[in-house]
C-alpha positions as CSV (number, residue, x, y, z in Angstrom):
1,M,112.0,115.0,76.7
2,T,111.6,113.9,73.1
3,S,112.6,110.4,72.1
4,R,114.6,109.4,69.1
5,S,112.6,109.1,65.9
6,L,112.1,105.4,65.2
7,P,109.9,103.7,62.7
8,E,106.7,102.3,64.1
9,T,107.3,99.0,62.4
10,L,110.3,98.0,64.5
11,H,110.1,94.8,66.5
12,R,110.3,94.8,70.3
13,D,113.8,93.4,70.3
14,T,114.9,96.5,68.4
15,L,112.9,98.8,70.5
16,A,114.5,97.4,73.7
17,V,117.9,98.4,72.4
18,R,117.2,101.6,70.5
19,T,114.4,103.5,72.2
20,A,115.8,106.4,74.3
21,S,115.9,110.2,74.5
22,E,117.7,112.2,71.9
23,R,121.5,112.0,72.0
24,S,123.4,115.0,73.3
25,Q,125.6,117.1,71.2
26,Y,128.4,114.6,71.8
27,G,126.7,111.8,69.9
28,E,127.1,109.1,72.5
29,N,126.1,105.6,71.4
30,S,125.5,104.2,74.9
31,E,122.8,106.3,76.6
32,A,124.3,109.0,78.9
33,L,123.9,109.0,82.7
34,Y,122.9,112.5,83.8
35,L,123.8,113.0,87.5
36,T,122.3,116.4,88.5
37,S,119.7,117.6,90.9
38,G,119.0,120.9,89.1
39,Y,119.0,122.4,85.6
40,V,120.1,125.8,84.4
41,Q,117.2,127.6,82.7
42,P,117.6,129.7,79.5
43,S,115.6,132.6,80.8
44,A,113.2,133.5,83.7
45,E,110.2,133.4,81.3
46,S,111.2,130.0,80.0
47,S,111.7,128.7,83.5
48,A,108.2,129.9,84.5
49,R,106.7,128.1,81.5
50,R,108.6,124.9,82.3
51,F,107.5,124.9,85.9
52,A,103.9,125.5,84.8
53,G,104.1,122.6,82.3
54,D,103.6,124.9,79.3
55,E,107.1,124.2,77.8
56,D,109.1,121.1,77.5
57,G,112.2,121.0,79.6
58,F,113.7,119.8,82.9
59,T,113.4,121.9,86.0
60,Y,114.3,119.9,89.1
61,G,115.6,116.4,89.8
62,R,112.5,115.4,91.7
63,Y,110.3,116.1,88.7
64,G,112.4,114.5,85.9
65,N,115.8,113.6,84.5
66,P,117.0,112.8,80.9
67,T,118.3,109.3,81.9
68,V,115.0,108.5,83.7
69,A,113.1,109.8,80.6
70,S,115.1,107.3,78.4
71,F,114.1,104.4,80.7
72,E,110.4,105.6,80.7
73,Q,110.4,105.8,76.9
74,R,112.0,102.4,76.4
75,L,109.7,100.6,78.9
76,A,106.6,102.2,77.4
77,A,107.7,101.1,73.9
78,L,108.1,97.5,75.1
79,E,104.7,97.5,76.9
80,G,102.9,99.2,74.0
81,T,101.6,102.1,76.1
82,E,101.7,105.8,75.3
83,A,103.8,106.7,78.3
84,A,105.5,105.5,81.5
85,I,106.7,107.1,84.7
86,G,109.6,105.8,86.7
87,T,109.6,105.5,90.5
88,A,112.0,104.6,93.3
89,S,110.7,101.0,93.7
90,G,107.9,98.8,92.7
91,M,106.0,99.5,96.0
92,S,106.3,103.2,95.4
93,A,104.8,102.7,92.0
94,I,101.8,101.0,93.6
95,L,101.6,103.9,96.1
96,M,101.7,106.5,93.3
97,M,99.0,104.6,91.4
98,C,96.7,104.5,94.4
99,M,97.4,108.1,95.4
100,G,96.8,109.3,91.8
101,L,93.6,107.3,91.2
102,L,91.9,106.9,94.6
103,K,90.6,109.2,97.3
104,A,88.9,108.6,100.7
105,G,85.7,106.8,100.1
106,D,86.8,105.0,96.9
107,H,87.0,101.3,96.6
108,I,89.6,99.0,95.1
109,V,89.2,95.2,94.3
110,C,92.4,93.2,94.4
111,S,93.5,89.6,94.1
112,Q,94.0,87.9,97.5
113,S,97.1,86.1,96.1
114,M,99.1,89.3,95.4
115,F,102.6,90.0,96.8
116,G,102.5,90.3,100.6
117,S,103.6,94.0,100.8
118,T,100.9,94.9,98.2
119,I,98.2,93.3,100.4
120,K,99.6,95.2,103.4
121,L,99.8,98.5,101.7
122,I,96.3,98.4,100.2
123,G,94.5,96.5,102.9
124,S,96.0,98.2,106.0
125,D,98.0,101.4,105.2
126,L,95.6,102.9,102.7
127,A,92.6,102.0,104.9
128,K,93.8,104.5,107.4
129,F,93.1,107.2,104.8
130,G,89.6,106.0,103.9
131,V,90.3,103.8,100.9
132,E,88.2,100.7,101.0
133,S,89.4,97.4,99.6
134,T,88.1,93.9,98.9
135,F,90.4,90.9,98.2
136,V,89.0,88.1,96.0
137,P,90.3,84.8,94.7
138,Q,92.6,85.5,91.7
139,T,91.0,83.2,89.2
140,D,87.3,83.5,90.2
141,L,85.8,86.0,87.7
142,S,82.4,85.9,89.5
143,A,84.0,86.9,92.7
144,W,85.7,89.9,91.0
145,K,82.3,91.0,89.5
146,A,80.5,90.5,92.8
147,A,83.0,92.6,94.7
148,V,82.5,95.7,92.4
149,R,80.5,98.5,94.1
150,A,79.2,101.9,93.0
151,N,82.4,103.5,94.5
152,T,84.8,101.0,92.9
153,R,87.4,102.9,91.0
154,L,90.2,100.3,90.4
155,L,90.7,96.6,89.9
156,F,94.3,95.4,90.6
157,A,95.6,92.0,89.6
158,E,99.1,90.4,89.5
159,T,99.6,87.8,86.9
160,P,101.3,85.4,87.4
161,T,101.0,86.0,91.2
162,N,103.9,85.9,93.7
163,P,104.6,83.1,94.7
164,L,101.9,80.7,93.6
165,T,102.0,81.8,89.9
166,E,98.2,82.0,89.6
167,V,97.1,83.5,86.3
168,C,94.1,85.8,85.7
169,D,92.2,86.5,82.5
170,I,93.3,90.1,81.8
171,A,90.8,90.7,79.1
172,A,87.9,89.4,81.2
173,L,88.9,91.6,84.2
174,S,89.2,94.6,81.8
175,A,85.7,94.0,80.7
176,I,84.4,93.9,84.3
177,A,86.3,97.0,85.3
178,H,85.3,99.1,82.3
179,E,81.6,98.0,82.6
180,A,81.7,99.4,86.1
181,G,83.5,102.6,85.0
182,A,86.7,101.6,86.8
183,L,90.2,101.0,85.6
184,L,92.2,97.8,85.5
185,A,95.8,97.7,86.7
186,V,98.1,94.7,86.2
187,D,101.4,93.9,88.0
188,N,103.5,92.5,85.2
189,C,106.6,91.9,87.3
190,F,106.8,88.1,86.8
191,A,106.2,88.0,83.0
192,T,107.6,91.4,81.9
193,P,106.8,92.8,78.4
194,A,109.2,90.1,77.0
195,L,106.5,87.5,77.7
196,Q,103.3,89.4,78.3
197,R,101.8,92.9,77.4
198,P,98.7,93.5,79.6
199,A,97.8,96.7,77.7
200,A,97.1,94.5,74.6
201,F,94.4,92.7,76.6
202,G,92.8,95.9,77.9
203,A,94.7,96.8,81.1
204,D,94.8,100.6,81.7
205,V,97.9,100.6,83.9
206,V,100.8,98.2,83.9
207,M,102.9,98.2,87.1
208,H,106.5,97.1,87.4
209,S,109.1,96.5,90.0
210,G,112.2,97.3,87.9
211,T,114.2,95.8,90.7
212,K,113.4,92.4,89.4
213,Y,113.7,91.3,85.8
214,L,113.9,94.7,84.2
215,D,117.3,95.2,85.9
216,G,118.0,91.4,85.8
217,Q,121.1,91.3,87.9
218,G,119.9,92.3,91.4
219,R,121.8,95.6,91.4
220,V,119.3,98.5,92.0
221,M,115.8,99.4,93.1
222,A,113.3,100.8,90.6
223,G,109.7,100.8,89.7
224,A,107.4,102.1,87.0
225,L,103.8,102.7,85.8
226,C,102.9,102.3,82.1
227,A,99.7,103.9,80.9
228,S,98.1,106.5,78.6
229,Q,99.8,109.9,78.4
230,E,96.7,111.4,80.0
231,L,97.0,109.2,83.1
232,V,100.7,109.7,83.4
233,T,100.6,113.5,83.0
234,D,97.3,114.2,84.9
235,K,97.3,111.6,87.6
236,F,100.7,110.2,88.3
237,L,103.2,113.0,87.6
238,P,101.5,115.4,90.1
239,V,101.9,112.8,92.8
240,L,105.6,112.3,91.9
241,K,106.2,116.1,92.1
242,S,104.6,116.3,95.5
243,A,105.5,113.1,97.2
244,G,109.0,112.6,95.6
245,M,109.0,108.8,95.0
246,T,111.6,109.6,92.3
247,L,113.7,107.1,90.4
248,A,117.4,107.9,90.8
249,P,119.2,108.6,87.5
250,F,121.9,105.9,88.2
251,N,119.2,103.3,88.9
252,A,117.3,104.3,85.8
253,W,120.5,104.0,83.7
254,V,121.2,100.5,85.1
255,V,117.7,99.3,84.4
256,L,117.7,101.0,81.0
257,K,120.7,98.9,80.0
258,G,119.1,95.8,81.6
259,L,116.1,96.2,79.2
260,E,118.4,95.6,76.3
261,T,118.9,92.0,77.3
262,L,115.4,91.4,78.8
263,D,114.0,89.2,76.1
264,I,116.9,86.8,75.8
265,R,117.3,86.6,79.6
266,M,113.6,85.9,80.2
267,R,113.5,83.2,77.6
268,A,116.7,81.5,78.7
269,Q,115.6,81.6,82.4
270,S,112.1,80.4,81.5
271,E,113.6,77.4,79.7
272,R,115.5,76.4,82.8
273,A,112.5,77.0,85.1
274,L,110.4,74.6,83.0
275,Q,113.1,72.0,83.4
276,L,113.2,72.5,87.1
277,A,109.4,72.3,87.4
278,R,109.3,69.0,85.5
279,W,112.1,67.7,87.7
280,L,110.3,68.7,90.9
281,Q,107.1,67.1,89.8
282,D,108.9,63.7,89.9
283,E,110.5,64.2,93.3
284,P,108.8,62.0,96.0
285,S,109.5,64.7,98.7
286,V,107.6,67.4,96.8
287,A,103.9,67.5,97.3
288,R,103.0,70.1,94.7
289,V,104.6,72.3,92.0
290,Y,103.3,75.7,90.9
291,Y,104.4,76.7,87.4
292,P,102.2,78.0,84.5
293,G,104.3,76.2,81.9
294,L,103.2,72.8,83.3
295,P,100.0,71.2,81.8
296,S,99.0,70.4,85.4
297,H,98.8,74.1,86.2
298,P,95.1,75.1,86.5
299,Q,95.5,78.1,84.2
300,H,98.0,76.6,81.9
301,E,96.2,77.2,78.6
302,L,95.4,80.8,79.6
303,A,99.0,81.4,80.6
304,M,100.3,80.1,77.3
305,A,97.9,82.4,75.4
306,Q,98.7,85.5,77.5
307,Q,102.4,84.9,78.0
308,S,103.5,84.1,74.4
309,G,103.6,80.4,75.2
310,V,106.3,80.8,77.9
311,G,105.8,80.0,81.6
312,G,108.2,82.5,83.1
313,A,111.2,82.1,85.4
314,V,109.6,81.5,88.8
315,V,108.8,78.0,90.2
316,S,107.2,77.4,93.6
317,F,106.7,74.0,95.3
318,E,105.5,72.6,98.6
319,V,107.5,70.0,100.5
320,R,105.7,66.9,101.6
321,A,104.8,67.0,105.3
322,T,102.2,65.8,107.8
323,D,101.5,69.2,109.5
324,P,102.5,72.9,109.3
325,E,105.3,72.6,111.9
326,Q,107.0,69.7,110.0
327,A,106.4,71.5,106.7
328,R,108.2,74.6,108.0
329,Q,111.0,72.5,109.4
330,R,111.5,70.7,106.1
331,A,111.3,73.8,104.0
332,F,114.0,75.4,106.2
333,H,116.1,72.2,105.9
334,V,116.0,72.4,102.1
335,L,117.0,76.1,102.1
336,D,119.8,75.6,104.7
337,S,121.1,72.6,102.8
338,M,121.9,74.6,99.7
339,Q,125.6,75.2,99.2
340,W,125.7,77.7,96.5
341,L,122.2,78.7,95.4
342,S,121.2,82.0,97.1
343,L,118.8,82.2,100.0
344,S,117.3,85.5,99.1
345,T,113.8,87.0,98.9
346,N,114.6,89.0,95.8
347,L,113.9,87.6,92.3
348,G,114.8,88.4,88.7
349,D,118.5,87.9,89.1
350,T,120.7,85.9,86.8
351,K,121.6,83.9,89.9
352,T,119.0,81.4,91.1
353,L,117.4,82.6,94.4
354,A,115.3,80.6,96.8
355,A,113.1,81.8,99.6
356,H,110.4,80.8,102.2
357,P,107.5,83.2,101.4
358,A,105.5,82.5,104.7
359,S,108.3,83.9,106.8
360,T,109.7,86.6,104.4
361,S,107.7,88.2,101.6
362,H,104.3,87.3,103.3
363,G,105.6,87.3,106.9
364,R,103.8,90.6,107.8
365,L,100.4,89.2,106.9
366,T,98.1,87.6,109.4
367,E,97.8,83.8,109.4
368,V,94.3,84.3,108.0
369,Q,95.6,86.4,105.1
370,R,98.4,83.9,104.4
371,Q,95.9,81.0,104.3
372,A,93.6,83.0,102.0
373,A,96.6,83.6,99.7
374,G,97.5,79.9,99.8
375,I,100.9,80.5,101.4
376,G,101.7,77.5,103.5
377,Q,104.7,76.8,105.8
378,G,106.1,74.2,103.4
379,L,106.2,76.5,100.4
380,I,109.5,77.4,98.7
381,R,109.8,79.9,95.8
382,V,112.7,79.5,93.4
383,A,113.5,82.3,91.0
384,V,115.5,80.5,88.4
385,G,118.7,82.1,87.0
386,L,121.1,81.3,84.2
387,E,123.1,78.5,85.9
388,H,123.2,75.0,84.4
389,F,120.0,73.1,85.3
390,D,121.9,70.1,86.6
391,D,123.7,72.2,89.2
392,V,120.5,73.9,90.4
393,A,118.7,70.5,90.7
394,A,121.6,69.0,92.6
395,D,121.8,71.8,95.1
396,L,118.0,71.5,95.9
397,A,118.2,67.7,95.9
398,R,120.7,67.9,98.8
399,G,117.9,68.9,101.1
400,L,115.0,67.2,99.5
401,H,116.7,63.9,99.7
402,S,117.7,64.2,103.4
403,F,114.6,65.2,105.4
404,P,115.1,64.8,109.1
């Protein structure tokens, strides 16, 4: 579906509000929500051409929808890619990417610090279908290069990572991938296009869990891949049509409207996250803080260059403990002592959410995989929302100041 004609000189703030499909004959100012599973065709011949892909037009709800198209156009405009394709969730976007780009016998190189479900999907589930994988330290470029084989087709990184906020050099990984004849995909969930545009550094595919910051209020599930028109049309769309990991129109509409406030939310939440990170650094009961906006972060300078000088809205920290059992006990104590912050494994909400990654998001991994990813029992991840900083700090201090 064609998008509204907009000047190429418009800024991202404007594109986030204005990019969408053409208005209907009613001239609605707020983008319409189209709830339909089927579409009436103008003629049998036109229907045949549309199903064959020779004519523009919607045919069936699993293949496309005007509201979903608006979301795709807006996200692509923000990421600076030619196209985007919406999916039912972030994990379904990763599955679509792998199904579209890989086959039995192909090899993928991934960061060992990625989201737990991503490691499980690629390392275990796809292995059953003959896709080989190697997981390497996120920040070790020599390890990435050494892992590349003749059958490597894809490098996949997440930056910053979940939950340790490790940052990779996107441009350097792009060079490694392209030298090997492979593609580079980047999970941009934490930074979003408000702070970071991986395609500008050479990424071929940008993956999103729209469930997080793109929506911004914890309401719906959504995902997306941003890439060239060729990749979207020739590699990803056929998988969508066959496998049906389709983004629901209502969910697309919610995230479409969420994109309008993405920039101001991300910057406001990032400011509060930096405050929290600085406060946690000075807490005697905290052993270590992970946040790219801190000068103490190992990849601080790289993060500031890639992320427009902003650290993002996620802070992770380790409680001080003498052994893993005590670390788990104390982390649980901090979380259970919270009175109004949300104990939730989601992130990207305007409400501050705190979670224990070792038992939740990375709970399905083996202990060896968790250790490789740096996920200890004392680690707590905080996705900072829009509450007043003093209130967030006070609710965390309740547990940090009363260890058993």
